[in-house]
C-alpha positions, 0 to 999 in steps of 0.5 A, spaced: 798 910 889 800 903 890 806 898 886 800 895 884 796 900 882 802 903 878 803 896 874 795 896 872 796 904 869 798 904 861 804 906 859 801 914 858 797 914 864 805 913 867 809 917 863 803 922 865 804 921 873 812 922 871 811 928 869 806 931 874 812 931 879 816 937 875 822 935 877 829 940 875 832 939 869 839 937 872 834 931 875 830 929 869 838 929 864 840 925 871 834 920 871 834 919 864 842 916 864 840 912 869 834 909 865 838 909 858 843 905 861 843 898 862 848 897 866 845 903 871 839 900 872 840 894 873 844 896 879 838 900 880 834 893 880 839 890 885 839 896 890 831 895 890 832 887 891 838 889 897 833 894 901 826 890 901 824 887 906 828 880 908 832 882 903 828 881 897 828 873 898 821 871 898 819 864 899 821 859 896 815 856 892 812 849 889 808 849 882 802 848 886 803 854 892 806 851 897 813 853 901 819 849 898 822 845 903 828 847 907 832 841 905 831 842 898 835 848 893 832 851 888 835 851 881 835 855 875 835 849 869 839 853 864 845 854 869 844 847 871 844 844 863 850 850 862 855 848 867 854 840 865 855 842 858 862 846 860 864 840 863 863 836 857 859 831 862 852 829 860 845 829 863 845 821 863 852 822 866 850 826 872 846 821 877 851 814 876 857 819 877 855 821 885 855 816 890 850 813 891 848 812 885 842 815 882 839 814 876 840 815 869 835 822 869 836 825 875 839 830 871 834 831 866 829 830 872 832 835 877 833 840 870 826 839 869 823 840 877 828 846 878 829 843 886 835 838 887 835 835 895 840 837 899 845 832 900 844 829 893 848 836 891 853 835 897 854 828 893 855 831 886 860 836 889 863 831 893 864 827 885 866 833 881 872 836 887 868 841 889 865 845 894 857 843 895 857 852 896 860 853 889 855 847 885 850 852 889 852 859 887 853 855 879 847 852 878 842 855 884 836 860 881 836 867 883 834 866 890 838 860 893 843 865 891 841 871 894 840 866 901 847 863 900 850 870 899 847 871 905 850 866 909 856 866 907 
């Protein structure tokens, strides 16, 4: 049975499929402890991401389904806003702080688009006095952070 077929099953059918495997009592107890622990469950998800093809990194797509440009970085809107909020920098001050200056709406546009140019982020990192990789690690989406981790 493929993973796509499993996703179409009801909860009862999934439980019946798992019960039909007839594991030992020790295996059931161990599996129950893994499933009930949030940290252990996240650990299993992380290992699954790491050991899938292409390191779990999918080719970034734009909202229209096109492949994203290699010159842009995927941005997590919540991390982006939180990054500037922690530094007490308003979104309208993000664009003008860079050299060359961008418009006041640049920070909000990046947040809503979910992508920013690599060179613009480099200018922003220089304005903030940080390294580009550190900035991407702070504001990038999960795919970008995984891509960054593979390269470092």
